[in-house]
C-alpha positions as a Markdown table, in Angstrom:
| # | Residue | x | y | z |
|---|---|---|---|---|
| 1 | Unk | -11.8 | -3.4 | 21.5 |
| 2 | Unk | -15.2 | -1.9 | 21.0 |
| 3 | Unk | -15.7 | -0.5 | 17.5 |
| 4 | Unk | -18.1 | 2.5 | 17.4 |
| 5 | Unk | -21.3 | 1.6 | 15.5 |
| 6 | Unk | -21.0 | 4.7 | 13.3 |
| 7 | Unk | -17.5 | 3.6 | 12.1 |
| 8 | Unk | -18.6 | -0.1 | 11.7 |
| 9 | Unk | -21.6 | 1.0 | 9.6 |
| 10 | Unk | -19.5 | 3.4 | 7.5 |
| 11 | Unk | -17.0 | 0.6 | 6.7 |
| 12 | Unk | -19.8 | -1.8 | 5.7 |
| 13 | Unk | -21.5 | 0.9 | 3.6 |
| 14 | Unk | -18.3 | 1.7 | 1.8 |
| 15 | Unk | -17.6 | -2.0 | 1.0 |
| 16 | Unk | -21.2 | -2.4 | -0.3 |
| 17 | Unk | -20.9 | 0.7 | -2.5 |
| 18 | Unk | -17.5 | -0.1 | -4.0 |
| 19 | Unk | -18.1 | -3.8 | -4.6 |
| 20 | Unk | -14.5 | -4.8 | -4.9 |
| 21 | Unk | -11.9 | -5.9 | -2.3 |
| 22 | Unk | -10.3 | -2.9 | -0.5 |
| 23 | Unk | -7.2 | -2.5 | 1.6 |
| 24 | Unk | -7.1 | -0.8 | 4.9 |
| 25 | Unk | -5.6 | 2.4 | 3.4 |
| 26 | Unk | -8.4 | 2.5 | 0.8 |
| 27 | Unk | -11.1 | 2.0 | 3.4 |
| 28 | Unk | -9.5 | 4.6 | 5.6 |
| 29 | Unk | -9.4 | 7.2 | 2.9 |
| 30 | Unk | -13.0 | 6.5 | 1.9 |
| 31 | Unk | -14.5 | 6.4 | 5.5 |
| 32 | Unk | -12.7 | 9.1 | 7.3 |
| 33 | Unk | -14.5 | 12.1 | 5.6 |
| 34 | Unk | -17.9 | 10.5 | 6.6 |
| 35 | Unk | -17.4 | 9.8 | 10.3 |
| 36 | Unk | -16.8 | 12.1 | 13.3 |
| 37 | Unk | -13.3 | 13.3 | 14.0 |
| 38 | Unk | -13.0 | 11.0 | 17.1 |
| 39 | Unk | -13.7 | 8.0 | 14.9 |
| 40 | Unk | -11.2 | 8.8 | 12.1 |
| 41 | Unk | -8.4 | 6.2 | 11.8 |
| 42 | Unk | -5.0 | 6.1 | 10.0 |
| 43 | Unk | -4.5 | 3.2 | 7.7 |
| 44 | Unk | -2.5 | 1.3 | 10.3 |
| 45 | Unk | -5.3 | 1.9 | 13.0 |
| 46 | Unk | -7.9 | 0.9 | 10.4 |
| 47 | Unk | -6.1 | -2.5 | 9.9 |
| 48 | Unk | -6.6 | -3.3 | 13.6 |
| 49 | Unk | -10.3 | -2.3 | 13.3 |
| 50 | Unk | -10.7 | -4.5 | 10.2 |
| 51 | Unk | -9.0 | -7.5 | 11.9 |
| 52 | Unk | -11.5 | -7.1 | 14.7 |
| 53 | Unk | -14.4 | -7.0 | 12.3 |
| 54 | Unk | -13.0 | -10.1 | 10.6 |
| 55 | Unk | -13.0 | -11.9 | 14.0 |
| 56 | Unk | -16.6 | -10.7 | 14.6 |
| 57 | Unk | -17.6 | -12.2 | 11.2 |
| 58 | Unk | -18.6 | -8.9 | 9.6 |
| 59 | Unk | -16.0 | -9.0 | 6.8 |
| 60 | Unk | -13.8 | -11.6 | 5.1 |
| 61 | Unk | -10.3 | -11.6 | 3.7 |
| 62 | Unk | -10.6 | -11.5 | -0.1 |
| 63 | Unk | -7.0 | -11.4 | -1.1 |
| 64 | Unk | -3.8 | -11.9 | 0.9 |
| 65 | Unk | -0.5 | -11.0 | -0.8 |
| 66 | Unk | 2.9 | -11.8 | 0.7 |
| 67 | Unk | 5.3 | -8.9 | 0.1 |
| 68 | Unk | 8.6 | -9.4 | 1.8 |
| 69 | Unk | 10.0 | -9.8 | 5.3 |
| 70 | Unk | 10.2 | -7.5 | 8.2 |
| 71 | Unk | 13.6 | -6.7 | 9.8 |
| 72 | Unk | 12.7 | -9.4 | 12.4 |
| 73 | Unk | 12.2 | -12.1 | 9.8 |
| 74 | Unk | 8.4 | -12.2 | 9.9 |
| 75 | Unk | 6.5 | -12.2 | 6.7 |
| 76 | Unk | 4.7 | -9.0 | 5.6 |
| 77 | Unk | 1.2 | -9.5 | 4.3 |
| 78 | Unk | -1.0 | -7.1 | 2.3 |
| 79 | Unk | -4.7 | -7.9 | 3.0 |
| 80 | Unk | -7.8 | -6.8 | 1.1 |
| 81 | Unk | -11.3 | -7.2 | 2.6 |
| 82 | Unk | -14.9 | -7.7 | 1.4 |
| 83 | Unk | -18.2 | -7.9 | 3.2 |
| 84 | Unk | -19.2 | -11.4 | 4.5 |
| 85 | Unk | -22.4 | -11.7 | 2.4 |
| 86 | Unk | -20.9 | -10.5 | -0.8 |
| 87 | Unk | -18.4 | -13.4 | -1.5 |
| 88 | Unk | -20.1 | -15.0 | -4.4 |
| 89 | Unk | -17.4 | -14.0 | -6.9 |
| 90 | Unk | -15.4 | -17.1 | -7.9 |
| 91 | Unk | -12.3 | -14.8 | -8.5 |
| 92 | Unk | -12.2 | -14.0 | -4.7 |
| 93 | Unk | -10.1 | -16.6 | -2.9 |
| 94 | Unk | -11.5 | -17.4 | 0.6 |
| 95 | Unk | -9.1 | -18.0 | 3.5 |
| 96 | Unk | -10.2 | -21.6 | 3.7 |
| 97 | Unk | -9.0 | -22.4 | 0.1 |
């Protein structure tokens, strides 16, 4: 999936401005007013965009919280993201830890 550059830059800018880990719904609420209508995403769609950006190395998972099971027995996970170059905070747990 190709992420539009305007959307990618808006997400990075928002993560820089806020400075704390943000969930997909928080990022979606913050970024949607600043991008074109065609680039607006629901929190669920934003989660897919953020996963792709994580694979590309733009952002990192700051916090991963387990919160129950799906009806199929799979674990549900709530994820918060930070920019890749901003992970100097010792309170942020890296995915390697």
